N, C-alpha and C positions, 0 to 999 in steps of 0.2 A: 520781866524788865525791872530793873532797880531804878528807883527815883530818889535822888538825893537833893536836899534843899541846902544850897551853899549859903555861907554867911560872909558879909563884908564885900561882896562883888556885885556887878551889874546883872549877872545871870541869875535867874530865879529858880531854875531847876537844871539838874544834870541827869540825863537818862541814859542807861546803857544796860547791856546784857553781859554776862560772863559765861563763856563756853570753853570748857577744858582749860581753865586758868588764863584765858585770853579775852581781851575786851572786844565787844561786838556792838554794832548799832548805837554808837555814841552820838548823843544829841545834846546840845546846850540850848536852853530856852532863855532868850534874852541875851544881853551882852553884845559883844562886837561880832556880828554874824559872819562876815567874811573870814575873819581870823579863826573863829571857833569852828566853822565848817571845815576849814583847812586842817586844823588840829585834829578834828574827828577823823578825817580821812587818813592822816599820817599815823594815828594810833590804832586804826582798825586792825585787829588780829594780833596786836602786840601783847606779850605776856604782862600780867598785872604787876609783877615785881619790877619789871623793866620800866613800866610807866611810872610807878611810884618813885623809883630811883631818879628818873629824868626830871620829874615835875615837882616833887616835894620841895617846898621852900622857894619856888618861883614866885616873886611878888610883883604886883601891879599897883594896887592901892590898899590902904588899910592893913598893910602887912601880909596880904594874901593875894591871890589871883584866881581866876576860874580854873586854871590848870592845877594850882596848889590845892584848891578845893576838891578837884577830881582825885588827886593823890590821897587826900584825907578820906574821901568816900571809899576808895579802893583799900586803904589800910584798915578801915572799919570792917571789911569783909574777912580779914585775916584772923 
C-alpha cells in the first residue's frame, strides 16, 4: 500500500495500491467523505496515466484539490 501525504487540502492521507499499472483500493483519509468515496469507486481499476490526465490541475482551494494531489502522488511513481 502506498500512503501519500497531500498538501493544501482537507484530506490528510491518500492510500492506494498499484497493480499492473492500475489503481486499486483507493482511500482518502479526511476531506469530503461522500465525494471522495465516489471518486475512489470511479477510479478503481483505471490506468495510472488516465487518472493523471483526468485529475491533474483540478483545483478546489489553495490551487489544488484532493484529486490533484492524487495525480501528483501517481506522477511521483513514474
